[in-house]
N, C-alpha and C positions, 0 to 999 in steps of 0.2 A: 078501691081504687072506685070513680070514676071517672069519664070522661066525655067530654064533648063538644064539639065544630060552634064555634061561632060563623057561619057565610054572613058576606058580606053583597046584598042582590039593592039592587038599580030600587026598591021597595022600603027597605032599612036593612038591616043586621039581625040575624037568624039564627037560632043556637038549636043545633041539633045534637044531641043525645046518640054516645056509639054502644050500642048495644049486639046484641049477640057473636058470632066469631069473622062476619063479613058484612060487610057494609059499603055498599060501589053509590060510585059518583059517576053523574052521563049530563048528559043534557034529555036521553028514552025519560020519558015521564015514572020508565016502571025501574027506573033504580031509586036506591034507600034516601038519595040526595040526588033529586032531579034542579040542576039547570038548564033548565027552558031557556034560559030566556039571555041564555049567551049563546050566541050564536060561534064563536072560535072553539065550543068545550064538545067533544067527542060523543057516539051518544052515549061511546060503553066507556069513561076515559080513564080509570083509578079505581080502586079497591084499597080500604083499611081493613088491616087481617086485624084480629084481637090475635094476640101472641102467648096469650096468660101473665102475660107481666108485662107487658106492654101492649101500645098501639102501635101497628106498621103501614106505613102506604108504599102498593103497586103500581106504577102507574102498566096503561092495558094496550099500551103500542096507540098509541093514542096520537092523532094529524100532528097536531100544535105543544107539545109536548107538559111533565106536569112538574114543578118546580117548587123548591123542599130551601126557604129564606134562603133565594135568589136562584139558587144554584139546579140547572139540568141532573133529573136525575134516571137513571139507566139502571136500576138493580134494586129490589124494596127496599128501603132504609125506616129504623124506629125513630121513633116521633116522641121526642121531651117536650113536654107544658110551655105554647109559649112561639111553637113553633110557624111560620107559615107555610101553607102550602096557598101554592097557583096555578089553576086551571084555566086556559084562556085568557080572559082579561076577570076570572072569578079571580079573589083571595077567601084565603078562609085559614081559622084559628083556628090553632093543636090544644082546649087547655085540657089539663088532668086534675083530679083535684084527690088527695089521700085521707082514706077517712082513715083514721087512727084509733080504735077501740069510740066508745061510746060517746054521743054527743046530745048534748038538749037541744030540741026541737029549731033551730031560725037562730044554734047558736055556731059559730065555730070559730072555734081560735088559734089565731095563726101562730105557726111553730116557730121556733129562734129563726131556720132556712129560710119561711118564706117574709120574714122581717128584714123591709129595707137597711142597705149598710150605711156605715153612719157619711154621710155627705160631704162639702165644702159646701157653702155658702154659694160659691163659681156655679159648685159640678148642681148643682138643684137649677142656678138660673140654667146649663145646658140641657139640661131633663127637660125643663117645658118649653124651650125652642125646638129644642128634636121633640116633640110631641104632640105640643101643638094641634100636626095637620090633624090626626086622629083622630081628633073633636069635629072637624071643620066638619059639614053637609057633602063634603066628597065620599062616592061612591069608595070608589077606590084609592082609600086619602096613602098620603108615601111618608114616612116620617122626613125632616128637615135636611138638606144638606150640608154637607159641613159647610160651604160658601155661605147659602143661609143663614147655619148658623154663625158665620164672623162677624156676618154683615149685620147681625141684629145686636150681635153683643159687642162688634163696633172691638174685635180683637182680632187677631191674623188666621191662617186658617191655620197653620201648624199649631196655633195657646191651642183650638180645636179639636185637632187631631190628638196635641199628647191628655186635653180633657178627655177625650170618649176612650181614649187606654188606658186612662184609670180606673173609668168606668165602665170596662170586660175586666178588667180585672177583678173591682167590685161586687160587679153583680156575676162571675165567674161564665159569661158568654160564649162560645167555642171560637174557635177560628175561622170554621166555616160561615161556609154561606154569607148572606145580606147581615150583616151584624150590627149595622145599626136598627132593621126591626129585630131583631128578640130587641133590646137591651130595650124600643121604644116599647115594647109589651110587655118587658119584664118588669121597665118603673110605675106601668103603669097597675099589673096585675098585686106586686108588692106592695103597693100606696106610696111610696114614693115620692112619687107627683099624682093632684088627683084631679077628675079630669075640669072639678069646679074653679082649683089653680086654673088648669089650662083656659077655661074658656072669660076667667076673670083676664089673665096675661093675653089675652090678646083683642078685649074689646080695648 
């Protein structure tokens, strides 16, 4: 099992592998993940810890707090692939790749659980509008709001919420935190929508 962080910085997105027992995060250059560009991050802000079976995150008494999927954390939390971590103004995504047995070099076969669920055409439309902001030039992109999705799809907000609920169920998105963020990340990771598809739809 290998894990890494996708860190959004003004210069672009940076992939940081998680190795060893502890990975520190903060503004100071001595941290494993240094966020010197973000003045709202504490010098030693949070720590990722290897539990053996998973990685966890813990806030280290930072000034502005650590958020997991939109929820401020007050204790150590175990991370799941696709989780969004926010510290200060910086957004990080946690990704976990499970390696089951030998693989051909550069060839990764998707496991059945990693394939996207069966979706209706309207659910695909909802995902495209939801995820489109994630491929924008904004260094801190957010998935589209319910109101924005309703406007672009010419349906009511209630209809969008119903489609989202169906999608949460199909992608087994947990109830805690910002579920739209988790859904958007999972949809992209599992190939339910593609970056090319999102860019084409926005042009």
